[in-house]
Backbone as a ProteinNet text record, in pm:
[ID]
protein_1_A
[PRIMARY]
MTIHYQVYGEGEPVVLVHGWAMHSGIWRDFAEQLAQTRRVVCVDLPGHGLSAEMPEFTLESVCEQLSRIVDSKACWIGWSLGGSVSLAMARLFPEAVSSVVLLASNPCFVENADWPGMPENQLDLFAKNLSVDCESTLLRFLSLQINGLPEFKTLSKKLSAALRESRMPTAKTLQDGLTVLKQADLRQVLAELRLPVAAMLGEKDTLVPVRIGEAMQAINPYLHLSVIKNAGHAPFLSHRPELIESLNEFLAQP
[TERTIARY]
8110	8206.6	8217.1	8280	8288	8430.3	8443.2	8570	8560.6	8653.9	8655.2	8739.6	8690.6	8769	8732.3	8825.2	8804.8	8826.3	8750.4	8758.6	8801.3	8897.6	8946	8932.1	8884.3	8886.7	8788.4	8799.8	8713.7	8798.4	8746.9	8816.8	8837.8	8939.9	8970.4	9004.6	8947.6	8965.9	9101.2	9153.4	9276.7	9249	9289.9	9274.6	9413.2	9432	9558.3	9545.3	9635.2	9632.4	9761.5	9747.5	9863.5	9935.5	10044.7	10125.6	10094.3	10175.2	10157.2	10157.9	10060.7	10051.9	10007.7	9989.8	9954.1	9804.3	9763.3	9622.9	9618.8	9500.5	9487.8	9535.1	9540.8	9585.7	9728.1	9807.9	9947.2	9956.4	9848.2	9847.3	9803.4	9751.2	9669.2	9728.5	9849.5	9908.8	9928.9	9975.8	9998.1	9866.5	9762.3	9631.7	9572.7	9587.4	9531.9	9598.3	9727.4	9795.8	9755.3	9748.7	9709.4	9565.4	9482.7	9340.5	9315.6	9419.4	9401.1	9354.8	9383.3	9344.8	9269.7	9252.2	9191.8	9102.1	9020.6	8939.7	9020	9060.8	9151.3	9075.4	9077.4	9011.6	9120	9121.9	9218.9	9146.5	9188.4	9119.5	9200.2	9127.8	9188.6	9172.3	9281.4	9272.1	9198.4	9135.1	9065.3	9155.7	9100.9	9176.7	9273.4	9278.3	9366.9	9282	9334.2	9260.9	9121.3	9021.9	8882.4	8806.2	8875.6	8810.1	8801.6	8689.2	8668.4	8768.8	8802.2	8891.4	8814.6	8885.2	8822.2	8882.6	8808.5	8857.5	8992.5	9012	9138.2	9180.5	9298.4	9351.1	9432.1	9368.6	9436.7	9414.2	9494.9	9477	9338.5	9290.3	9159.6	9047.6	9051.3	8944.2	8951.4	9071.8	9087.8	9033.4	9069.5	9024.2	8872.3	8814.4	8669.1	8601.9	8657.3	8600.3	8623.6	8743.5	8774.8	8694.9	8659.7	8584.8	8448.1	8399.8	8265.7	8262	8378.5	8378.9	8406.7	8436.1	8465.2	8349.6	8313.8	8202.7	8246.7	8378	8430.1	8576.8	8632.2	8774.1	8858.5	8963.7	9051	9195.7	9285.1	9426.7	9450.9	9502.9	9531.2	9679.2	9706.7	9843.9	9866.9	9951.2	9973.2	10113.8	10121.7	10251.5	10286.6	10403.8	10455.5	10354.1	10299.6	10196.7	10078.8	10048.9	9940.7	9962.8	10089.3	10118.3	10073.4	10092.2	10044.6	9892.8	9826.4	9680.2	9637.2	9706.7	9669.6	9687	9795.3	9814.8	9706.5	9674.7	9569.6	9434.2	9406.9	9283.2	9276.1	9388.4	9391	9362.5	9405	9380.5	9238.9	9189.2	9060.8	8942.7	8962.8	8853.8	8899.2	8929	8981.2	8885.2	8755.6	8658.6	8674.2	8751.3	8770	8904.4	8987	9125.1	9156.4	9201.5	9244.4	9395.9	9467.3	9613.8	9661.5	9788.9	9846.3	9980.5	10000.7	10130.4	10181.7	10297.7	10363.3	10460.9	10423.6	10502.2	10585.7	10717.7	10807	10754.1	10721	10657.5	10726.9	10703.6	10770.8	10668.9	10652.3	10554.4	10590.7	10716.4	10761.7	10861	10813.4	10893.2	11013.9	11004.3	11113.5	11216.7	11342	11447.6	11469.6	11512.4	11557.3	11673.5	11714.8	11836.3	11829.7	11710.1	11699.3	11610.4	11584.4	11494.2	11536.5	11560.2	11599	11479.1	11500.5	11393.4	11446.1	11356.3	11394.5	11437.4	11538.3	11572.4	11454.2	11424.6	11309.6	11323.9	11447.3	11465.2	11433.1	11439.4	11401.7	11251.6	11172.6	11027.5	10993.5	11066.7	11043.5	11071.4	11174.2	11208.3	11099.5	11044.9	10933.3	10815.8	10785.9	10673.5	10695.5	10816.6	10848.4	10838.4	10890.8	10893.3	10755.2	10664.9	10529.9	10462.5	10486.2	10421	10482.3	10600.3	10668.7	10636.6	10654.5	10630.1	10585.1	10455.9	10398.4	10439.4	10421.5	10446.5	10593.3	10683	10826.1	10867.5	10808.2	10837.7	10794.2	10675.4	10626.3	10714.4	10758.9	10844.3	10979.4	11032.1	11156.7	11136	11019.8	10988.7	10980.4	10918	10907.1	11044.4	11132.7	11265.4	11343.5	11319.6	11385.4	11342.7	11221	11168.8	11240.2	11301.4	11364.9	11511.2	11563.6	11700.2	11800	11889	11993.9	11957.9	11832.6	11794	11833.4	11873.5	11914.4	11803.7	11677.5	11564.9	11505.5	11588.5	11541.3	11457.2	11504	11433.2	11294.6	11286.2	11157.3	11060.3	11109.1	11023.4	10983.8	11074.3	11044.2	10929.1	10929.3	10820.7	10688.1	10692.4	10570.9	10514.5	10601.4	10556.8	10504.2	10574.5	10530.8	10396.5	10379.9	10252.9	10140.4	10169	10066.8	10028.1	10125.9	10098.2	10003.5	10023.3	9944.3	9814.6	9796.1	9677.4	9550.4	9562.1	9446.6	9477.7	9375.8	9399.1	9496.3	9576.6	9675.6	9609.8	9649.7	9594.5	9624.4	9539.3	9562.6	9684.3	9739	9854.6	9821.1	9698.1	9659.1	9659.2	9601.9	9602	9743.9	9831.3	9970.3	10041.1	10018.3	10080.1	10029.9	9899.6	9843	9903.4	9923.5	9984.7	10126.9	10203	10338.7	10337.5	10238.5	10226.7	10205.7	10122.1	10102.2	10234.9	10307.5	10436.2	10533.7	10527.6	10622	10587	10459	10417.9	10369.4	10318.9	10260.8	10369.6	10343.6	10431.8	10344.7	10346.1	10258.7	10336.2	10451.7	10532.1	10460.1	10389.1	10316.8	10203.8	10138.4	10033.1	10092.7	10207.9	10273.1	10312.8	10365	10409.3	10294	10176.2	10061.4	9970.7	10004.4	9918.6	9916.4	9797.7	9783	9726.2	9737.1	9699.9	9826.8	9818.5	9935.7	9981.7	10109.9	10163.5	10295.1	10314.6	10437	10494.6	10625.2	10692.9	10766.9	10741.1	10806.7	10880.5	11013.3	11098.1	11188.2	11219	11313.6	11456.1	11542.6	11681.1	11749.4	11713	11780.6	11689.7	11589.7	11496.5	11570.5	11559.9	11626.5	11535.1	11406.2	11312.7	11280.8	11272.9	11249.8	11368.5	11466.8	11589.3	11559.8	11627.5	11598.6	11623.9	11711.7	11740	11620.9	11518	11397.9	11331.1	11355.3	11294.5	11332.8	11461.7	11507.5	11452	11442.1	11386.7	11239.9	11164.5	11024	11010.3	11097.9	11092.6	11128.9	11210.6	11248.8	11129.1	11034.5	10918.1	10798.8	10801.7	10699.1	10768.5	10808.8	10886.4	10809.8	10677.7	10597.7	10588.8	10647.1	10640.3	10711.7	10644.6	10700.3	10776.5	10906.5	10990.3	11037.5	11016.8	11068.4	11146	11263.8	11344.4	11354.1	11304.4	11306.1	11440.9	11521.1	11657.5	11658.8	11744	11767.2	11646.8	11542.4	11424.9	11442.5	11370	11368.1	11239	11179.5	11062.6	10931.6	10937.7	10814.7	10832.3	10849.5	10875.3	10760.3	10637.5	10524.7	10534.3	10620	10646.1	10771.5	10876.5	11006.5	11030.5	10968.9	10995.9	10864.1	10770.3	10636.5	10635.9	10704.4	10698	10750.6	10861.6	10918.9	10824.1	10759.4	10667.1	10543.4	10490.1	10373.7	10408.1	10527.3	10569.6	10573.7	10630.1	10637.3	10498.6	10410	10273.6	10199	10209.8	10140.8	10191	10321.2	10378.6	10320.4	10311.1	10255.5	10107.9	10031.9	9887.3	9847.1	9935	9903.2	9922.7	9987.3	10010.1	9878.5	9863.7	9737.9	9723.4
9708.1	9718.5	9584.4	9583.7	9463.9	9408.8	9280.3	9208.7	9120	9138.4	9057.8	8932.6	8820.5	8697.5	8604.8	8514.5	8414.1	8275.5	8178.3	8042.7	7948.3	7861.8	7761.6	7623.5	7526.1	7387.8	7352.2	7228.8	7176.2	7095.1	7082.9	7003.8	7082.9	7045.3	7115	7261	7358.1	7499.1	7556.5	7637.9	7712.8	7857.6	7952.2	8094.1	8153	8217.7	8282	8433.5	8489.8	8633.9	8696.5	8788.4	8849.3	8950.1	9003.1	9097	9241.9	9330.7	9475.1	9518.4	9600.9	9667	9575.1	9445.8	9351.9	9322.1	9215.9	9175.6	9025.6	8969.3	8823.8	8765.6	8846.6	8797.2	8744.4	8788.5	8744.4	8594.4	8536.5	8394.7	8304	8357.6	8280.7	8144.1	8142.2	8015.1	7920.5	7975.6	7895	7838.9	7923.5	7880.8	7770.4	7783.3	7681.6	7545.8	7547	7420.7	7364.3	7449.2	7404.4	7352.9	7409.3	7372.9	7236.7	7169.1	7033.6	6938.4	6974.3	6887.2	6961.1	7094.1	7170.8	7282.7	7335.1	7453.3	7575.8	7654	7766.4	7898.5	7979.2	8110.4	8218.2	8299.9	8410.1	8541.5	8612.2	8735.4	8858.7	8966.5	9099	9168.6	9207.7	9284.1	9415.9	9474.3	9601.9	9707	9774.8	9878.8	9826	9694.6	9631.9	9558.8	9549.5	9478.3	9534	9447.2	9487.7	9504.4	9496.4	9518.5	9666.9	9705.9	9846.6	9892.9	10018.9	10078.3	10097.8	10090	10113.4	10238.4	10304.3	10429.4	10414.5	10299.3	10277.6	10132.4	10111.8	9979	9933.9	9855.7	9798.3	9647.8	9574.3	9429	9392.4	9463.9	9433.1	9456.6	9571.1	9602.8	9513.4	9480.6	9391.7	9252.9	9200.5	9065.9	9060.7	9166.9	9170	9153.6	9219.4	9207.5	9068	9014.6	8883.7	8772.8	8791	8687	8662.9	8758.9	8747.7	8663.6	8628.1	8554.4	8405.6	8363.2	8221.8	8158	8035.8	7967.8	7839.8	7816.3	7699.9	7724.1	7641.5	7653.9	7628.7	7706.4	7693	7711.7	7660.7	7692.1	7828.7	7922.4	8057.4	8067	8091	8105.1	8252.3	8316.7	8460.1	8490.6	8561.4	8602.6	8740.8	8754.1	8883.3	8950.1	9065.9	9129.4	9034.9	8950.6	8854.1	8757.6	8733.8	8649.8	8715.5	8846.2	8920	8910.8	8925.5	8913.4	8773.6	8670.8	8533.4	8504.9	8554.2	8537.8	8611.8	8732.4	8809.5	8739.8	8676.7	8601	8486.8	8418	8307.2	8354.7	8476.6	8531.3	8583.5	8654.5	8723.8	8637.3	8547.8	8465	8319.6	8257.9	8119.7	8019.6	8052.7	7961.7	7952.2	8043.6	8044.7	7986.1	7947.2	7910	7770.3	7682.3	7548.6	7538.5	7617.5	7620.3	7747.7	7780.5	7903.9	7872.5	7929	7920.3	8062.3	8090.8	8220.4	8206	8261	8247.4	8373.7	8359.4	8475	8588.5	8553.1	8648.6	8646.2	8751.2	8771.7	8827.3	8767.6	8821.3	8959.6	8998.3	9133.1	9177.7	9257.2	9286.4	9375.4	9459.4	9553.1	9486.4	9494.6	9433.1	9511.5	9439.9	9505.1	9424.2	9455.5	9394.7	9242.9	9187.8	9043.1	8976.2	9047.7	8991.2	9033.7	8938.1	8975.4	9023.4	9124.1	9177.8	9285.6	9373.7	9484.9	9604.4	9677.4	9801.7	9898.7	9961.7	10051.5	10166.8	10214.3	10327	10290.1	10160.5	10117	10134.5	10097.4	10117.6	10266.2	10344.8	10490.4	10551.4	10500.7	10552.8	10519.4	10397.4	10361.7	10456.5	10482.2	10570	10710	10760.6	10894.5	10900.3	10798.1	10799	10778.4	10713.3	10693.2	10824.7	10925.6	11054.6	11131.5	11088.4	11156.4	11089.2	10957	10880.8	10741.3	10722.8	10599.1	10478.4	10485.9	10370.1	10329.8	10427.7	10395.6	10332.1	10380.3	10323.6	10177.6	10148.7	10011.6	9921.1	9971.2	9891.7	9863.4	9961.8	9937.6	9831.4	9837.4	9738.6	9598.6	9589.3	9459.8	9406.1	9493.3	9447	9391	9444.6	9392.5	9247.9	9214	9081.4	8970.5	9006.2	8904.3	8937.7	9032.5	9078.6	8963.2	8949.9	8849.2	8713.8	8694.5	8565.3	8557.4	8440.6	8426.6	8464.4	8438.2	8467.7	8605.2	8698.7	8831.5	8898.8	8899.8	8971.6	8912	8779.7	8714.5	8743	8728.6	8752	8898.8	8988	9130.8	9165.2	9104.3	9127	9074.8	8956.7	8898.7	8988.7	9035.7	9120.3	9254	9313.7	9442.2	9428.6	9318.2	9295.8	9275	9200.9	9177.6	9308.3	9393.6	9521.4	9606.2	9602.9	9688.4	9620.8	9494.7	9420.7	9477.8	9531.6	9585.4	9728.1	9799.1	9937	9937.7	10041	10052.1	10101	10048.8	10100.6	10249.5	10318.8	10460.4	10477.9	10599	10627.8	10604.8	10636	10617	10469.1	10383.7	10240.7	10187.2	10231.6	10187	10233.9	10358.8	10410.8	10334.8	10306.3	10231.2	10090.4	10029.7	9896.8	9899	10002	10015.5	10035.6	10107.8	10127.2	9993.9	9907.1	9773.7	9698.2	9698.8	9629.2	9684.1	9813.2	9878.2	9856.3	9853	9853.5	9718.4	9632.2	9506.1	9415	9362.8	9265.3	9148	9042	8927.6	8807.8	8833.7	8724.4	8651	8724.7	8660.1	8573.3	8620.9	8540.5	8410.2	8419.9	8300.1	8207	8262.5	8180.9	8104.5	8165.8	8106.3	8026.3	8024.9	7957.9	7807.3	7751	7607.5	7536.6	7601.3	7542.6	7501.8	7409	7381.4	7508.6	7537.2	7658.9	7624.9	7684.2	7661.4	7795.1	7797	7909.9	7855.8	7916.5	7875	7996.1	7986.9	8101.9	8078.8	8189	8183.3	8197.1	8107.4	8108.6	8242.3	8309	8432.7	8554.6	8546.3	8657.5	8776.6	8892.4	9012.8	9095.9	9060.4	9135.2	9062.2	8930.9	8849	8753.3	8786.1	8705.4	8562	8467.6	8326.3	8284.5	8355.6	8319.2	8345.3	8413	8435.3	8302.4	8199.7	8069.5	8013.3	8017.4	7967.5	8052.4	8183.2	8271.7	8239.2	8206	8170.2	8035.4	7941.4	7812.1	7823.3	7922.5	7942	7984.1	8058.1	8101.8	8007.7	7925.5	7823.5	7697.6	7608	7490.6	7393.7	7410.4	7322.1	7372.7	7487.7	7546	7457.4	7432	7353.4	7449.2	7430.1	7522.9	7459.3	7532	7489.8	7606.3	7579.2	7679.7	7638.6	7726.5	7698.4	7742	7647	7674.2	7765.8	7868.3	7965	8054.2	8049.3	8135	8269.5	8370.1	8501.4	8522.6	8641.8	8678.6	8630.3	8577.1	8531.7	8389.4	8291.2	8154	8092	8142.5	8088.6	8125.7	8223.8	8258.5	8188.8	8187	8139.8	7991.4	7936.2	7797.2	7727.2	7731.2	7678.9	7529.8	7442	7298.9	7270.2	7335	7312.1	7360.1	7473.6	7526.3	7438.2	7393.6	7303.6	7177.2	7123.2	7003.2	7029	7143	7175.5	7194.3	7258.4	7279.6	7147.7	7062.3	6933.3	6850.6	6858.8	6786.4	6838.7	6970.7	7031.1	7000.7	7017.1	7000.4	6854.7	6762	6620.3	6571.6	6654.1	6611.9	6603.6	6504	6492.1	6604.4
10491.7	10382.9	10312.4	10196.3	10113.7	10113.1	10148.8	10135.7	10012.1	9919.6	9798.1	9821	9771.2	9780.8	9665.5	9636	9532.5	9591.3	9542	9594	9482	9514	9419.2	9483.8	9409.7	9452.5	9562.2	9609.7	9715	9812.3	9934.5	10034.9	10162.5	10238.2	10362.1	10330.4	10406.9	10371.5	10411.8	10322.1	10343.9	10303.6	10386.2	10354.3	10329	10214.1	10179.4	10198.1	10277.2	10307.3	10254.8	10160.9	10095.2	10186.2	10135.2	10210.5	10179.2	10237.9	10226.6	10079.7	10043.6	9912.8	9799.7	9827	9721.8	9722.1	9654.3	9648.4	9621.3	9623.1	9614.8	9481.9	9376.5	9246.4	9247.7	9343.8	9351.5	9377.7	9434.7	9469.4	9354.7	9245	9151.8	9113.4	9059.8	9016	9133.3	9243.9	9363.7	9415.9	9419.1	9469.8	9383	9252.1	9162.7	9184.6	9211.8	9237.4	9373.5	9474.4	9607.8	9607.6	9518.7	9512.6	9450.1	9405.2	9353.3	9463.1	9588.6	9700.6	9811	9799.7	9908	9853.7	9940.5	9907.8	9950.7	9853.9	9879.1	9863.8	9967.9	9967.1	9966.5	9862.4	9851.1	9878	9980.1	10019.2	9979.5	9949.4	9938.1	10072	10133.7	10257.6	10232.3	10333.6	10314.8	10249.8	10148.6	10079.4	9975.5	9957.2	9859.6	9755.8	9633.2	9529.5	9511.6	9522.9	9503.3	9635	9747.4	9876.7	9907.8	9968.2	10002.1	10107.4	10100.6	10200.9	10331.2	10443.1	10572	10634.9	10723.9	10782.2	10851.4	10917.6	10987.9	10969.6	10914.1	10885.9	11007.5	11095.4	11211.6	11209.8	11284.5	11287.5	11338.3	11439.8	11497	11396	11328.8	11234.3	11110.9	11066.8	10951.5	10983.9	11100.6	11138.3	11154.2	11204.1	11217.3	11081.9	10980.4	10846.7	10788.3	10806	10749.1	10815.6	10942.8	11013.6	10951.8	10874.4	10816.5	10689.2	10636.3	10509.6	10529.4	10653.2	10676.9	10752.7	10713.5	10778.3	10848.3	10854.2	10925	10957.1	11043	11075	10950.6	10935.7	10819.1	10861.5	10778.7	10794	10730.8	10807.7	10758.3	10724	10596.7	10548.3	10517.6	10595.7	10581	10533	10421.6	10366.2	10419.2	10480.7	10527	10621.2	10586	10668.7	10692.3	10594.6	10609.6	10724.5	10761.3	10876.5	11006.2	11015.5	11132.6	11142.2	11027.3	11023.6	11068.8	11022.4	11055.2	11203.9	11263	11407.1	11485	11439.8	11506.7	11494.8	11379.9	11363.7	11465.3	11486	11581	11722.5	11753.9	11888	11902.7	11800.3	11811.6	11770.9	11673.6	11621.7	11612.8	11727	11725.4	11663	11661.7	11601.7	11450.4	11389.4	11244.5	11201.9	11299.4	11268.1	11320.6	11231.1	11271.8	11283.6	11204.4	11209.3	11140.2	11161.2	11107.1	11041.7	10923.6	10856.2	10834.4	10891.5	10873.3	10757.2	10643.8	10521.3	10500.6	10513	10502.7	10590.3	10713.7	10804.2	10939.9	11016.1	11143.8	11242.9	11360.7	11455.4	11508.5	11491.1	11528.8	11421.8	11324.8	11205.4	11233.1	11334.8	11362.3	11452.4	11413.1	11493	11621.6	11724.4	11847.2	11903.1	12023	12077.5	12084.9	12105.7	12122.1	12017.3	11906.2	11805.8	11665.9	11574.7	11438.4	11356.3	11276.4	11192.8	11100.7	11054.7	10967	11051.5	11009.6	11079.3	11075.2	11187.1	11193.2	11094.3	11073	10981.5	10837.4	10804.2	10668.6	10647.6	10748.1	10738.9	10738.7	10818.2	10820.3	10683.1	10615	10482.1	10381.3	10388.8	10301.3	10324.9	10450.9	10483.3	10428	10440	10390.2	10238.2	10170.8	10024.7	9962.3	10036.2	9983.7	9949.7	10032	10011.5	9894.5	9850	9739.7	9606.2	9602.3	9478.7	9518.2	9523.9	9575.4	9491.1	9358.8	9273.5	9275.4	9266.3	9267.9	9400	9510	9641	9647.1	9593.8	9593.5	9506.9	9392.2	9304.9	9370.8	9445.4	9518.6	9626.3	9692.9	9795.1	9733.7	9617.6	9550.7	9511.7	9468.1	9427.2	9546.3	9666	9785.6	9813.8	9775.2	9805.5	9729.1	9617.4	9532.7	9505.6	9579	9557.5	9573.6	9477.1	9485.9	9429	9385.9	9330.1	9182.5	9134.5	8994	8896.4	8935.1	8846.8	8874.8	8918	8959	8851.2	8726.4	8620	8595.8	8590.4	8566.7	8680.3	8804.1	8920.2	8930.6	8895	8899.7	8805.7	8688.1	8592.8	8648.6	8713.5	8771	8880.7	8968.8	9080	9029.8	8933.8	8879.5	8807.9	8732.5	8663.3	8763.3	8869.9	8972.5	9041	9067.9	9132.4	9048.3	8916.5	8826.3	8780.5	8818.3	8776.1	8838.4	8957.5	9028.5	9070	9114.6	9159.4	9277	9282.1	9387.2	9516.1	9631.6	9756.7	9771.5	9844.4	9867.6	9959.3	9956.6	10041.2	10188.5	10228.1	10367.9	10406.1	10320.3	10348	10357.7	10267.3	10269.5	10395.7	10433.3	10555.9	10677.8	10681.3	10793.7	10800.2	10682.1	10679.3	10731.6	10695.9	10747.9	10899.2	10948	11092.7	11163.3	11103.9	11161.1	11164	11051.5	11046.4	11150.2	11171.4	11261.4	11408.4	11440.8	11581	11633.3	11546.2	11594.6	11652.3	11770.1	11833.1	11878.4	11799.7	11823.2	11877.8	11935.2	11989.7	12102	12185.9	12294.8	12241.7	12135.4	12071.5	12020	11952.6	11900.8	12014.6	12122.3	12235.3	12298.6	12302.5	12370	12276.2	12148	12049.7	12074.9	12084.8	12107.4	11984.9	11872.4	11744.1	11670.4	11574.1	11490.7	11419.9	11427.7	11366.2	11297.4	11180	11103	11058.8	11043.1	10980.5	10858.9	10743.6	10620	10564.3	10566	10540.8	10420.1	10351	10241.1	10292.3	10247.5	10294.8	10267.6	10155.9	10116.8	10129.3	10215.2	10235.7	10297.1	10232.7	10283.9	10373.5	10382.6	10465.7	10596.5	10589.9	10709.5	10720.7	10805	10811.6	10853.2	10789.1	10811	10955.5	11024.9	11164	11256.3	11204.5	11285.4	11319.4	11237.6	11262.3	11398.1	11430.9	11560.5	11673.4	11651.4	11754.5	11780.7	11674.5	11691.9	11762.3	11729.2	11796	11943.6	11977.3	12117	12202	12141.5	12219.7	12200.8	12094.2	12075.3	12022.8	12114	12072.8	11983.9	11972.5	11887.8	11744.9	11717.4	11583.4	11482.2	11370.5	11260.4	11168.4	11155.6	11078.9	10949.3	10838.8	10708.4	10648	10597.6	10528.1	10380.9	10293.9	10149.8	10093.7	10054.7	10010.4	9888.5	9895.3	9786.2	9755.8	9837.5	9813.8	9882	9830	9891	9968.2	9952.5	10031.4	9969.3	9847.3	9780.7	9728.2	9817.2	9771.4	9693.7	9710	9632.8	9485.9	9452.9	9312.9	9259.9	9342.5	9294.4	9320	9426.9	9465.5	9500.6	9405.7	9432.4	9468.1	9392.5	9427.1	9567.4	9604.7	9737.1	9846.4	9823.2	9923.7	9934.9	9822.4	9824.9	9903.3	9881.7	9953.6	10104	10144.4	10287.1	10347.4	10271.6	10319.6	10335.2	10236.7	10243.8	10361.2	10385.8	10500	10631.4	10643.6	10765.8	10780.5	10673	10680.1	10698.4	10663.8	10679.3	10822.3	10905.1	11043.4	11119	11205.9	11282.5	11383.3
[MASK]
++++++++++++++++++++++++++++++++++++++++++++++++++++++++++++++++++++++++++++++++++++++++++++++++++++++++++++++++++++++++++++++++++++++++++++++++++++++++++++++++++++++++++++++++++++++++++++++++++++++++++++++++++++++++++++++++++++++++++++++++++++++++++++++

């Protein structure tokens, strides 16, 4: 199958992995700025953007495909679902990963008694609504990512335009992605990770609660935690300078 990706700049490699239902185009402005000092690779996950769909969208099968596009160790920056992919890459293909950044991401997205996350019934509702009206469901999901931010209207236009910029994933790919979000529990991977790892969270994120940062540090005390003040679920769109600063600080560490 074919994995589509774009490369910006030269230098130490960074791989950007987008979130559920999106594609690599969502990174464009952010990637161009980051590429002033690094080689930035933006990938389309299978079935998203210009990448071919796969029979079954699982973390294992996705990582197998992504492993074929990297030729050296890189920092993997995963947004939302992309964070799960990045952690799985570190476990399955450690030769391709030098460090991991979980951007507005959670190693276990579903909340339980001892872990903050999304209510399981919220993910179930998304899954149910996809079969009724796919586009409207995706637009509602996008609005949750920036809900409550002062620049809501501007960001909403950016997200909606990005969604329509490329072909929409099929209902099956979207359902499979929701299944990953619902079932994947990568806390043990995070706990055992011996690579540099960072979590960069939006203070006002309604999908990945900011208190998840302390929970992640509790299981991996070496985790580098940054909280982007007043940001929501897409800080690379709303708070790009602050996020670039946090990334440069993390990546500059020996």
